[in-house]
N, C-alpha and C positions, 0 to 999 in steps of 0.2 A: 296203609295209606293212611295219612294221619290225618285227625280229627280234627273233621271241617270247626273253623270257630264263627262266631258270631261277632263281628267288629261294624261299630259304629262310627262314622266319619264325614265330620264337617267339612264342606268346599270340596264336595265330591265333584265338583260338576266343571273343573278345568284346574288346567295345570296337574303339581302334583295330585292333588285328589283324585283327580279321573287315570292318571296309571297306575295308580296304589290300587283303583277301583278295580281296574282291566287287568293287575297283576293277582290281586286275590282272590280271582272269582278265577281266572286262571290257575289256580291253585286248590281251587273246589271251599272253599271259605264264602259264606253269609258277610253281603257287605249289607249296612243298613248307614245310607248314607247323603247327605241336605245337601240341598245348596238355594241360593236367593234368588236366582234367575228360573220362571218357570220353564224358558227353553229350552233350557240343560237338565230341567230334572227327566222333562217329556228324553232327549238326547238317552238319556242314561236308562229311563224305561224300558225306549226298546233297545238300546246294545244289551242292557244286564234282564234278561227275567227274572221273574221269580224262582226262586222263596228270597231272591236279591229283591230287596226294596227302597225307594227312593220319594222324599219329599218338598218339596218347596218351603223353606224356615230360612227366614233371618231372626241370625244369633243374635241381635243386638234384642231380641223382641220378648223380654222375661216371656211371657206369657203364651209366644208362639211355640216358644221352648217346650216349656212346659205340657204343651197340647202334644208334641210330637214326643216327648218322651212318653206320655202317657202310653200311645196306642203303637212304640217300638217295647214295652217291658212288658205289654201283655203277653209278649209271648220270651219273654224273660232278659233277664239284665244281661247286657255287652263280652263277651272274655275281653275286647279288647276297644278301647274308647281311644279313637285318633280327633284328637279338639287341632286342625288343621287350617281352617277357616281364618286367612286376615287378610290383610291392606295393606298397601306403603304410601303412607304421603308422597306427592310431587316430591320432586329437587328445589331446595333452595333454605337459605338462610332459617333459623327458629321464627326469629322477628319477623319473618316473613309467606310465614305458613300462615295460610284465614285463620280464623278461630273454628266455622264448624267444620274443617279438615280436621286438626285435630283431635278434635272430638269425636269423628269417624271412624279417624285408625286407635281412639282408647277403644271407642264403643265396639268395637269390633272382635281388633286382638285381644283386649283384655275384660269386658263386660262379657262378650261374645264367648269366650271359654268359663268365666265361672256360671255364666247362666245355664250352659250344657253342665255340666257339673254338681251345680245345685242340684238339677231335676236328674242325672244319670245313679251320681253317685249312691243315695238312700238306698237300692235296687243292688248293688254290686258288695256295698258296706255289710249288707243285711246276709249277704250270700259267704260273704268273707273270703269269697276270689274276683282277678280282674286285676288288666292295666291299664294304666290310664296314662298315655304321652302329650303332651303339649306342645304343642311344638312352639321352637323357638327359633333361635338365628347364631350367628355367628356376629349379627348386630345385636342382640342380646348379650355377649360376649365381651363383645368389643366397641368401639365406638366409629363411626365418619362421617364428616361435615353435611351436610343437606340432606339428611334425613334422622333428624332427632327425637320424633315423632315416637317413629317406628323403634328406633332405638332403644325409648323409654319403654314401650308397650312390649318388647321384648325382652327388655332388664327385667320389668313385671312377671312376667309368664315366667323365669326362673326364680326367681322369692316366694313367689304364688306357688306352683310348682313342689317345690323345695321345703317350703311349708307345712302344705297338704300333706308329705310323705311322714311326718312323723306322726301323722294324726290317724292312718291307715290302720286297720288290724293286720294282725300279723298271716300273711301270706297273701297280702296285695301290696299292687307297685304303684309309683305318680311316679314320672321321667320328662322332665326339659327335653329336649331332644333340637340340637342340631342339623336338620339334615342335610348341611353344605349348598355348595354355590348352584345352580341351576338354572339351567335359560328357560326360563319361566317369563310369564309378559309382567312380572312385578320385578323381578333384576331390571330385565328389558329398561320399565321405565326409569332408572338408578344410572343401570350400565350404558343403556344407548345399544351400538352396534356392538360394544364391546362383549354384549352375553351370550354371543353367537360362537363364541370360542368354551364355554361349558356343555355341561354335560345335559342331553335333553328330558324328559319327564322319564319318562318311559323308557330309556336308558338307567335313570337316575334308580327308579321303584325296582329293575331287575333284584339290584343288592339292597335295597331302603327294603323290601320285604320279607324276603326271608330273617332279615338284622329284625321287622319291628314282631317278628310269630317268634322268634327267640327270647324277647325278653320274658321277664318271673316277676319273681318275690325278693332271690337275688339284686337285681339292678334298683327295685327303693332307694330313691330320693339322690341318685348319680344325676349329674349333667352329661347326658348323656352325645353323641355324634356319629353320624350315617359313616362305615367304611367307606370313602372313596378306593 
């Protein structure tokens, strides 16, 4: 049986995060996840018992991420760090997007990723091993109307991750990942009923999790997509 790996995953409470948690756990890996929702964290803890761990964390709060990282790193750095937590704006022309909603998208999708990297990377760099996957999007490499804030945030993730890849020591890897088009709450907010024609998170995870586990130093600095 392959060696169990420690996987830190943000946005574990719904959608792709829950589906990945389930699949990683089935394969014998340890998931350390977070969600902003205490209710979802409670559900995760009931569904996935120790050695898995789940905490309520708002990734937009640097001090809360720092506290979470200290607790997690007591047991060692992660082998795989997945920045999955993200939000999308309500579909609207850019000039009609409220300022607080634009800030919310940027705070979660960019600053949240930075906060997690800032507090987990030093331990990974000190060990000189580990894979970092920052979830991008097809809308981080192309654009559509009425999702400009989301596009901006995911284009930023592409640039942030590719620059980070140049800073890591040999043996580590940072990858911006387009997960593909999946029928999640976020997609439903943009596509409406059309989202139902795309794969469920569970079906997606069956392909995505083995793909993620196969990433390594050879992939550093590559903009990748989950095979469909």
